[in-house]
ZADO-1210 file (C-alpha; in nm, 4 decimals, padded with zeros to 6 digits):
<atoms>
<atom x="01.1564" y="-02.0354" z="-00.4686" code="MET" pos="1"/>
<atom x="01.0947" y="-01.6797" z="-00.3566" code="SER" pos="2"/>
<atom x="00.8102" y="-01.6493" z="-00.1026" code="PRO" pos="3"/>
<atom x="00.6508" y="-01.3989" z="-00.3373" code="ALA" pos="4"/>
<atom x="00.5953" y="-01.6785" z="-00.5897" code="ARG" pos="5"/>
<atom x="00.3810" y="-01.8954" z="-00.3631" code="LYS" pos="6"/>
<atom x="00.0558" y="-01.7014" z="-00.3707" code="ARG" pos="7"/>
<atom x="-00.1247" y="-01.5467" z="-00.6646" code="ALA" pos="8"/>
<atom x="-00.4463" y="-01.3507" z="-00.6316" code="ARG" pos="9"/>
<atom x="-00.6259" y="-01.1965" z="-00.9255" code="THR" pos="10"/>
<atom x="-00.7701" y="-00.8463" z="-00.9163" code="TYR" pos="11"/>
<atom x="-01.0467" y="-00.6904" z="-01.1239" code="ASP" pos="12"/>
<atom x="-00.8475" y="-00.4457" z="-01.3345" code="SER" pos="13"/>
<atom x="-01.1436" y="-00.2181" z="-01.4079" code="ALA" pos="14"/>
<atom x="-01.2153" y="-00.1819" z="-01.0365" code="LYS" pos="15"/>
<atom x="-00.8487" y="-00.1232" z="-00.9565" code="ILE" pos="16"/>
<atom x="-00.8233" y="00.1521" z="-01.2166" code="ARG" pos="17"/>
<atom x="-01.1271" y="00.3262" z="-01.0690" code="LYS" pos="18"/>
<atom x="-00.9969" y="00.2754" z="-00.7171" code="ALA" pos="19"/>
<atom x="-00.6603" y="00.4362" z="-00.7879" code="VAL" pos="20"/>
<atom x="-00.8226" y="00.7378" z="-00.9509" code="ALA" pos="21"/>
<atom x="-01.0835" y="00.7680" z="-00.6755" code="ALA" pos="22"/>
<atom x="-00.8358" y="00.7478" z="-00.3875" code="GLN" pos="23"/>
<atom x="-00.6041" y="00.9975" z="-00.5527" code="PHE" pos="24"/>
<atom x="-00.8991" y="01.2333" z="-00.5983" code="ASP" pos="25"/>
<atom x="-00.9782" y="01.2021" z="-00.2268" code="HIS" pos="26"/>
<atom x="-00.6220" y="01.3034" z="-00.1466" code="VAL" pos="27"/>
<atom x="-00.6275" y="01.5919" z="-00.3935" code="ARG" pos="28"/>
<atom x="-00.9479" y="01.7317" z="-00.2513" code="GLU" pos="29"/>
<atom x="-00.8070" y="01.7169" z="00.1005" code="ALA" pos="30"/>
<atom x="-00.4704" y="01.8695" z="00.0100" code="VAL" pos="31"/>
<atom x="-00.6529" y="02.1582" z="-00.1573" code="ARG" pos="32"/>
<atom x="-00.7797" y="02.2603" z="00.1870" code="THR" pos="33"/>
<atom x="-00.4393" y="02.2651" z="00.3550" code="LEU" pos="34"/>
<atom x="-00.2631" y="02.5898" z="00.4353" code="GLY" pos="35"/>
<atom x="00.1125" y="02.6508" z="00.4800" code="PRO" pos="36"/>
<atom x="00.1021" y="02.5708" z="00.8521" code="GLU" pos="37"/>
<atom x="-00.0668" y="02.2355" z="00.7931" code="GLN" pos="38"/>
<atom x="00.1726" y="02.1469" z="00.5104" code="LEU" pos="39"/>
<atom x="00.4596" y="02.2146" z="00.7494" code="ALA" pos="40"/>
<atom x="00.3290" y="01.9750" z="01.0166" code="LEU" pos="41"/>
<atom x="00.5479" y="01.6733" z="01.1007" code="PRO" pos="42"/>
<atom x="00.4434" y="01.3221" z="01.0023" code="THR" pos="43"/>
<atom x="00.5177" y="00.9798" z="01.1466" code="ARG" pos="44"/>
<atom x="00.7557" y="00.9209" z="00.8545" code="LEU" pos="45"/>
<atom x="01.0933" y="01.0346" z="00.9837" code="GLY" pos="46"/>
<atom x="01.1853" y="01.3866" z="00.8797" code="ASP" pos="47"/>
<atom x="00.9009" y="01.4258" z="00.6320" code="TRP" pos="48"/>
<atom x="00.6585" y="01.7089" z="00.6790" code="SER" pos="49"/>
<atom x="00.3102" y="01.6916" z="00.5301" code="VAL" pos="50"/>
<atom x="00.4507" y="01.8724" z="00.2270" code="ARG" pos="51"/>
<atom x="00.7056" y="01.5932" z="00.1643" code="GLU" pos="52"/>
<atom x="00.4363" y="01.3323" z="00.2190" code="LEU" pos="53"/>
<atom x="00.2119" y="01.4991" z="-00.0391" code="VAL" pos="54"/>
<atom x="00.5039" y="01.5165" z="-00.2823" code="ALA" pos="55"/>
<atom x="00.5670" y="01.1460" z="-00.2331" code="HIS" pos="56"/>
<atom x="00.2020" y="01.0599" z="-00.2960" code="ILE" pos="57"/>
<atom x="00.2131" y="01.2555" z="-00.6189" code="GLY" pos="58"/>
<atom x="00.5322" y="01.0776" z="-00.7198" code="MET" pos="59"/>
<atom x="00.3829" y="00.7357" z="-00.6435" code="CYS" pos="60"/>
<atom x="00.0977" y="00.8022" z="-00.8841" code="VAL" pos="61"/>
<atom x="00.2955" y="00.9945" z="-01.1454" code="ASP" pos="62"/>
<atom x="00.5229" y="00.6929" z="-01.1923" code="VAL" pos="63"/>
<atom x="00.2433" y="00.5324" z="-01.3954" code="VAL" pos="64"/>
<atom x="00.2346" y="00.7834" z="-01.6860" code="PRO" pos="65"/>
<atom x="00.6112" y="00.8313" z="-01.6669" code="ARG" pos="66"/>
<atom x="00.6776" y="00.4605" z="-01.7162" code="LEU" pos="67"/>
<atom x="00.4198" y="00.4267" z="-01.9932" code="VAL" pos="68"/>
<atom x="00.6129" y="00.6941" z="-02.1835" code="ASP" pos="69"/>
<atom x="00.9301" y="00.4843" z="-02.1725" code="ARG" pos="70"/>
<atom x="01.0248" y="00.1895" z="-02.3974" code="PRO" pos="71"/>
<atom x="00.8464" y="-00.1344" z="-02.3119" code="GLU" pos="72"/>
<atom x="01.0518" y="-00.4214" z="-02.1665" code="PRO" pos="73"/>
<atom x="01.0127" y="-00.7591" z="-02.3387" code="PRO" pos="74"/>
<atom x="00.8310" y="-00.9251" z="-02.0474" code="ARG" pos="75"/>
<atom x="00.7198" y="-00.8773" z="-01.6895" code="ALA" pos="76"/>
<atom x="00.9695" y="-00.9862" z="-01.4236" code="GLU" pos="77"/>
<atom x="00.7918" y="-00.9172" z="-01.0938" code="ILE" pos="78"/>
<atom x="00.4460" y="-00.9518" z="-00.9421" code="THR" pos="79"/>
<atom x="00.2642" y="-00.7457" z="-00.6821" code="VAL" pos="80"/>
<atom x="00.4116" y="-00.9602" z="-00.4038" code="LEU" pos="81"/>
<atom x="00.7639" y="-00.9177" z="-00.5375" code="ASP" pos="82"/>
<atom x="00.6999" y="-00.5440" z="-00.5218" code="TRP" pos="83"/>
<atom x="00.5845" y="-00.5678" z="-00.1603" code="ALA" pos="84"/>
<atom x="00.9037" y="-00.7445" z="-00.0542" code="PHE" pos="85"/>
<atom x="01.1284" y="-00.5046" z="-00.2464" code="GLY" pos="86"/>
<atom x="01.0104" y="-00.1645" z="-00.1255" code="THR" pos="87"/>
<atom x="01.2596" y="-00.1191" z="00.1593" code="ALA" pos="88"/>
<atom x="01.5592" y="-00.1232" z="-00.0750" code="ALA" pos="89"/>
<atom x="01.4499" y="00.2028" z="-00.2371" code="ASN" pos="90"/>
<atom x="01.3498" y="00.3940" z="00.0762" code="ALA" pos="91"/>
<atom x="01.6422" y="00.6377" z="00.0783" code="SER" pos="92"/>
<atom x="01.6102" y="00.7188" z="-00.2917" code="VAL" pos="93"/>
<atom x="01.2376" y="00.7816" z="-00.2574" code="LEU" pos="94"/>
<atom x="01.2920" y="01.0023" z="00.0467" code="SER" pos="95"/>
<atom x="01.5430" y="01.2198" z="-00.1382" code="GLU" pos="96"/>
<atom x="01.3055" y="01.2486" z="-00.4321" code="ALA" pos="97"/>
<atom x="01.0178" y="01.3555" z="-00.2061" code="ALA" pos="98"/>
<atom x="01.2305" y="01.6318" z="-00.0533" code="HIS" pos="99"/>
<atom x="01.3382" y="01.7508" z="-00.3972" code="GLU" pos="100"/>
<atom x="00.9835" y="01.7610" z="-00.5341" code="ILE" pos="101"/>
<atom x="00.8594" y="01.9443" z="-00.2249" code="ALA" pos="102"/>
<atom x="01.1306" y="02.2081" z="-00.2674" code="ARG" pos="103"/>
<atom x="01.0696" y="02.2463" z="-00.6392" code="ARG" pos="104"/>
<atom x="00.6882" y="02.2434" z="-00.6457" code="ASP" pos="105"/>
<atom x="00.5611" y="02.4674" z="-00.3688" code="SER" pos="106"/>
<atom x="00.1998" y="02.4562" z="-00.4915" code="ASP" pos="107"/>
<atom x="00.0847" y="02.1135" z="-00.3701" code="ALA" pos="108"/>
<atom x="-00.2610" y="02.1468" z="-00.5256" code="ASP" pos="109"/>
<atom x="-00.1197" y="02.2282" z="-00.8688" code="ALA" pos="110"/>
<atom x="00.1266" y="01.9423" z="-00.8408" code="LEU" pos="111"/>
<atom x="-00.1412" y="01.6820" z="-00.7696" code="LEU" pos="112"/>
<atom x="-00.3802" y="01.8239" z="-01.0294" code="THR" pos="113"/>
<atom x="-00.1159" y="01.7899" z="-01.2998" code="ALA" pos="114"/>
<atom x="-00.0474" y="01.4318" z="-01.1907" code="VAL" pos="115"/>
<atom x="-00.4191" y="01.3484" z="-01.2001" code="ALA" pos="116"/>
<atom x="-00.4471" y="01.4785" z="-01.5555" code="GLU" pos="117"/>
<atom x="-00.1490" y="01.2713" z="-01.6700" code="ARG" pos="118"/>
<atom x="-00.2859" y="00.9621" z="-01.4982" code="LEU" pos="119"/>
<atom x="-00.6297" y="00.9979" z="-01.6574" code="ALA" pos="120"/>
<atom x="-00.4797" y="01.0275" z="-02.0036" code="GLY" pos="121"/>
<atom x="-00.2569" y="00.7269" z="-01.9490" code="THR" pos="122"/>
<atom x="-00.5296" y="00.4996" z="-01.8141" code="LEU" pos="123"/>
<atom x="-00.7605" y="00.5897" z="-02.1010" code="ALA" pos="124"/>
<atom x="-00.5169" y="00.4706" z="-02.3639" code="GLY" pos="125"/>
<atom x="-00.3032" y="00.1945" z="-02.2107" code="THR" pos="126"/>
<atom x="-00.3950" y="-00.1755" z="-02.1871" code="PRO" pos="127"/>
<atom x="-00.3533" y="-00.3758" z="-01.8669" code="ASP" pos="128"/>
<atom x="-00.0838" y="-00.5958" z="-02.0151" code="GLY" pos="129"/>
<atom x="00.1515" y="-00.3105" z="-02.1034" code="ARG" pos="130"/>
<atom x="00.4877" y="-00.3934" z="-01.9425" code="VAL" pos="131"/>
<atom x="00.6591" y="-00.1127" z="-01.7550" code="LEU" pos="132"/>
<atom x="01.0256" y="-00.0759" z="-01.6594" code="ALA" pos="133"/>
<atom x="00.9734" y="-00.0258" z="-01.2862" code="PHE" pos="134"/>
<atom x="01.2778" y="00.0338" z="-01.0658" code="ARG" pos="135"/>
<atom x="01.2677" y="-00.3096" z="-00.9021" code="THR" pos="136"/>
<atom x="01.1805" y="-00.5038" z="-01.2158" code="GLY" pos="137"/>
<atom x="00.9515" y="-00.5002" z="-01.5167" code="ALA" pos="138"/>
<atom x="00.5836" y="-00.5220" z="-01.4195" code="ILE" pos="139"/>
<atom x="00.2512" y="-00.5053" z="-01.6022" code="THR" pos="140"/>
<atom x="00.0385" y="-00.1943" z="-01.5752" code="LEU" pos="141"/>
<atom x="-00.2379" y="-00.3995" z="-01.4108" code="ALA" pos="142"/>
<atom x="-00.0036" y="-00.5161" z="-01.1347" code="ASP" pos="143"/>
<atom x="00.1544" y="-00.1746" z="-01.0891" code="LEU" pos="144"/>
<atom x="-00.1886" y="-00.0222" z="-01.0349" code="LEU" pos="145"/>
<atom x="-00.2592" y="-00.2752" z="-00.7584" code="VAL" pos="146"/>
<atom x="00.0588" y="-00.1589" z="-00.5856" code="THR" pos="147"/>
<atom x="-00.0610" y="00.2003" z="-00.6197" code="ARG" pos="148"/>
<atom x="-00.3652" y="00.1167" z="-00.4069" code="THR" pos="149"/>
<atom x="-00.1249" y="00.0231" z="-00.1277" code="VAL" pos="150"/>
<atom x="00.0738" y="00.3437" z="-00.1646" code="GLU" pos="151"/>
<atom x="-00.2404" y="00.5569" z="-00.1697" code="LEU" pos="152"/>
<atom x="-00.4244" y="00.3870" z="00.1158" code="VAL" pos="153"/>
<atom x="-00.1195" y="00.3734" z="00.3441" code="VAL" pos="154"/>
<atom x="-00.0238" y="00.7342" z="00.2805" code="HIS" pos="155"/>
<atom x="-00.3815" y="00.8554" z="00.3095" code="THR" pos="156"/>
<atom x="-00.3717" y="00.7111" z="00.6598" code="ASP" pos="157"/>
<atom x="-00.0396" y="00.8888" z="00.7171" code="ASP" pos="158"/>
<atom x="-00.2012" y="01.2166" z="00.6103" code="LEU" pos="159"/>
<atom x="-00.4929" y="01.1665" z="00.8450" code="ASN" pos="160"/>
<atom x="-00.2543" y="01.0912" z="01.1306" code="ALA" pos="161"/>
<atom x="-00.0500" y="01.4050" z="01.0629" code="ALA" pos="162"/>
<atom x="-00.3284" y="01.6634" z="01.0197" code="VAL" pos="163"/>
<atom x="-00.5844" y="01.6787" z="01.3011" code="PRO" pos="164"/>
<atom x="-00.9403" y="01.6567" z="01.1729" code="GLY" pos="165"/>
<atom x="-00.8472" y="01.5969" z="00.8084" code="LEU" pos="166"/>
<atom x="-01.0302" y="01.2630" z="00.7711" code="GLN" pos="167"/>
<atom x="-00.9512" y="01.1845" z="00.4073" code="VAL" pos="168"/>
<atom x="-01.1866" y="00.8968" z="00.3132" code="PRO" pos="169"/>
<atom x="-01.0681" y="00.5609" z="00.1855" code="HIS" pos="170"/>
<atom x="-01.2160" y="00.4290" z="-00.1360" code="ASP" pos="171"/>
<atom x="-01.3636" y="00.0860" z="-00.0591" code="ARG" pos="172"/>
<atom x="-01.2013" y="-00.0930" z="-00.3535" code="GLN" pos="173"/>
<atom x="-00.8629" y="00.0643" z="-00.2845" code="ALA" pos="174"/>
<atom x="-00.8837" y="-00.0345" z="00.0824" code="LEU" pos="175"/>
<atom x="-00.9843" y="-00.3887" z="-00.0127" code="ALA" pos="176"/>
<atom x="-00.6966" y="-00.4336" z="-00.2581" code="ALA" pos="177"/>
<atom x="-00.4437" y="-00.2916" z="-00.0137" code="CYS" pos="178"/>
<atom x="-00.5673" y="-00.5169" z="00.2666" code="THR" pos="179"/>
<atom x="-00.5577" y="-00.8274" z="00.0481" code="ARG" pos="180"/>
<atom x="-00.2121" y="-00.7627" z="-00.0931" code="LEU" pos="181"/>
<atom x="-00.0622" y="-00.7134" z="00.2537" code="LEU" pos="182"/>
<atom x="-00.2393" y="-01.0226" z="00.3871" code="ALA" pos="183"/>
<atom x="-00.1073" y="-01.2258" z="00.0958" code="ASP" pos="184"/>
<atom x="00.2402" y="-01.0881" z="00.1656" code="ALA" pos="185"/>
<atom x="00.2220" y="-01.2232" z="00.5210" code="LEU" pos="186"/>
<atom x="00.1081" y="-01.5629" z="00.3931" code="ALA" pos="187"/>
<atom x="00.3979" y="-01.5684" z="00.1485" code="ALA" pos="188"/>
<atom x="00.6489" y="-01.4578" z="00.4122" code="LYS" pos="189"/>
<atom x="00.5344" y="-01.7230" z="00.6630" code="ALA" pos="190"/>
<atom x="00.3832" y="-02.0076" z="00.4574" code="PRO" pos="191"/>
<atom x="00.1790" y="-02.2653" z="00.6410" code="GLY" pos="192"/>
<atom x="-00.1696" y="-02.3471" z="00.7565" code="GLY" pos="193"/>
<atom x="-00.1643" y="-02.3350" z="01.1362" code="SER" pos="194"/>
<atom x="-00.2816" y="-01.9755" z="01.1817" code="THR" pos="195"/>
<atom x="-00.5757" y="-01.7993" z="01.0228" code="GLU" pos="196"/>
<atom x="-00.5564" y="-01.4212" z="00.9850" code="VAL" pos="197"/>
<atom x="-00.8912" y="-01.2546" z="00.9343" code="ARG" pos="198"/>
<atom x="-00.9349" y="-00.8962" z="00.8216" code="VAL" pos="199"/>
<atom x="-01.3085" y="-00.8651" z="00.7605" code="PRO" pos="200"/>
<atom x="-01.4650" y="-00.7926" z="00.5251" code="PRO" pos="201"/>
<atom x="-01.1728" y="-00.8109" z="00.2823" code="TYR" pos="202"/>
<atom x="-00.9251" y="-01.0874" z="00.3547" code="ALA" pos="203"/>
<atom x="-00.8678" y="-01.4254" z="00.5179" code="VAL" pos="204"/>
<atom x="-00.5328" y="-01.6023" z="00.4823" code="VAL" pos="205"/>
<atom x="-00.3626" y="-01.8989" z="00.6425" code="GLN" pos="206"/>
<atom x="00.0017" y="-01.8805" z="00.7401" code="CYS" pos="207"/>
<atom x="00.2728" y="-02.0025" z="00.9820" code="VAL" pos="208"/>
<atom x="00.4148" y="-02.3545" z="00.9827" code="GLU" pos="209"/>
<atom x="00.2418" y="-02.6132" z="01.1999" code="GLY" pos="210"/>
<atom x="-00.0585" y="-02.8433" z="01.2016" code="PRO" pos="211"/>
<atom x="-00.3156" y="-02.7498" z="00.9402" code="ARG" pos="212"/>
<atom x="-00.6799" y="-02.7485" z="01.0469" code="HIS" pos="213"/>
<atom x="-00.9347" y="-02.8929" z="00.8062" code="THR" pos="214"/>
<atom x="-01.2715" y="-02.8203" z="00.9671" code="ARG" pos="215"/>
<atom x="-01.4309" y="-02.6158" z="01.2413" code="GLY" pos="216"/>
<atom x="-01.2738" y="-02.3201" z="01.4188" code="THR" pos="217"/>
<atom x="-00.8959" y="-02.2937" z="01.3618" code="PRO" pos="218"/>
<atom x="-00.6846" y="-02.3362" z="01.6780" code="PRO" pos="219"/>
<atom x="-00.4887" y="-02.0169" z="01.6058" code="ASN" pos="220"/>
<atom x="-00.6792" y="-01.7094" z="01.4930" code="VAL" pos="221"/>
<atom x="-00.5826" y="-01.3446" z="01.4500" code="VAL" pos="222"/>
<atom x="-00.8511" y="-01.0904" z="01.3669" code="GLU" pos="223"/>
<atom x="-00.8487" y="-00.7152" z="01.3205" code="THR" pos="224"/>
<atom x="-00.9967" y="-00.4378" z="01.1057" code="ASP" pos="225"/>
<atom x="-00.8480" y="-00.3265" z="00.7713" code="PRO" pos="226"/>
<atom x="-00.6758" y="-00.0055" z="00.8836" code="LEU" pos="227"/>
<atom x="-00.5269" y="-00.1674" z="01.1920" code="THR" pos="228"/>
<atom x="-00.3983" y="-00.4531" z="00.9758" code="TRP" pos="229"/>
<atom x="-00.2474" y="-00.2093" z="00.7264" code="ILE" pos="230"/>
<atom x="-00.0718" y="-00.0209" z="01.0066" code="ARG" pos="231"/>
<atom x="00.0642" y="-00.3445" z="01.1490" code="LEU" pos="232"/>
<atom x="00.1764" y="-00.4736" z="00.8104" code="ALA" pos="233"/>
<atom x="00.3618" y="-00.1523" z="00.7242" code="THR" pos="234"/>
<atom x="00.5210" y="-00.0818" z="01.0602" code="GLY" pos="235"/>
<atom x="00.2961" y="00.2072" z="01.1603" code="ARG" pos="236"/>
<atom x="00.1694" y="00.0118" z="01.4617" code="LEU" pos="237"/>
<atom x="00.3559" y="-00.2326" z="01.6850" code="ALA" pos="238"/>
<atom x="00.2022" y="-00.5741" z="01.7469" code="TRP" pos="239"/>
<atom x="00.2289" y="-00.5449" z="02.1252" code="LYS" pos="240"/>
<atom x="00.0627" y="-00.2031" z="02.1228" code="ASP" pos="241"/>
<atom x="-00.2236" y="-00.3317" z="01.9093" code="ALA" pos="242"/>
<atom x="-00.2769" y="-00.6193" z="02.1527" code="LEU" pos="243"/>
<atom x="-00.2632" y="-00.3940" z="02.4583" code="GLU" pos="244"/>
<atom x="-00.5142" y="-00.1532" z="02.3051" code="ASP" pos="245"/>
<atom x="-00.7447" y="-00.4385" z="02.1967" code="ALA" pos="246"/>
<atom x="-00.7114" y="-00.3372" z="01.8323" code="GLU" pos="247"/>
<atom x="-00.6341" y="-00.6968" z="01.7392" code="VAL" pos="248"/>
<atom x="-00.7455" y="-01.0285" z="01.8863" code="SER" pos="249"/>
<atom x="-00.5104" y="-01.3271" z="01.8862" code="ALA" pos="250"/>
<atom x="-00.5886" y="-01.6739" z="02.0203" code="SER" pos="251"/>
<atom x="-00.3727" y="-01.9857" z="02.0114" code="GLY" pos="252"/>
<atom x="-00.0052" y="-02.0605" z="02.0660" code="GLU" pos="253"/>
<atom x="00.0846" y="-01.9774" z="01.7058" code="ARG" pos="254"/>
<atom x="-00.1156" y="-01.6540" z="01.6883" code="ALA" pos="255"/>
<atom x="00.1711" y="-01.4243" z="01.7884" code="ASP" pos="256"/>
<atom x="00.2620" y="-01.2377" z="01.4677" code="LEU" pos="257"/>
<atom x="00.5018" y="-00.9958" z="01.6367" code="GLY" pos="258"/>
<atom x="00.8094" y="-01.1570" z="01.4857" code="GLY" pos="259"/>
<atom x="00.6652" y="-01.1508" z="01.1336" code="LEU" pos="260"/>
<atom x="00.5591" y="-00.7872" z="01.1219" code="LEU" pos="261"/>
<atom x="00.5904" y="-00.5596" z="00.9422" code="PRO" pos="262"/>
<atom x="00.5721" y="-00.7394" z="00.6100" code="VAL" pos="263"/>
<atom x="00.6764" y="-00.4274" z="00.4185" code="MET" pos="264"/>
<atom x="00.8069" y="-00.0792" z="00.4963" code="ARG" pos="265"/>
</atoms>
């Protein structure tokens, strides 16, 4: 059985829809303030400038209306966790697409505004259960939108890291969904009950093989804040650096997650 099949969390679809739209609006408002010099700044994502990063964010959201416009597959084939474990395989294709969009659409504000309009129209008229032919497997609209919270939250953080003083806010529901999905991905990657990973106020999961505790304080505990967890889970922050900088606390002989991170790229 795939590790992605071992955990299933449900999400409030109405809240997820609002969260995706809200986080994308935060990004749009911030990008509107950027000038050519800021759009040309480097990012922590290889050879991407801010302009390529913005193009990628637009593409990540625009995939929703584009897929709704295509024929519907007979049934869903993947879940949100399957998506999390399959992202690395498409990295080169997505990078090429981001470069192409950035070259073609020089007006970043206009690009994101057009995407927002298409998204709003799609969400208004498409049910959660609509199956979409996503690149890694057919997925319901409801599940795809949960994955969009991850894309938006992670790349909002990338934007903030690239542009000094930008401080794009994170929508609370989007941040919560992103945190929970990545925590569940860790629990699916390393199933077990010996270690408790806490990311207050959004997620608590048990993982790693070993003795399972049944009451009281677990013998192995990892705790951190949502953004630090997201950076660890996506490879933006190394485990040893987070420990050295006291951004994460880890107690117990099975609390070293360094060999399990990142859970997705």
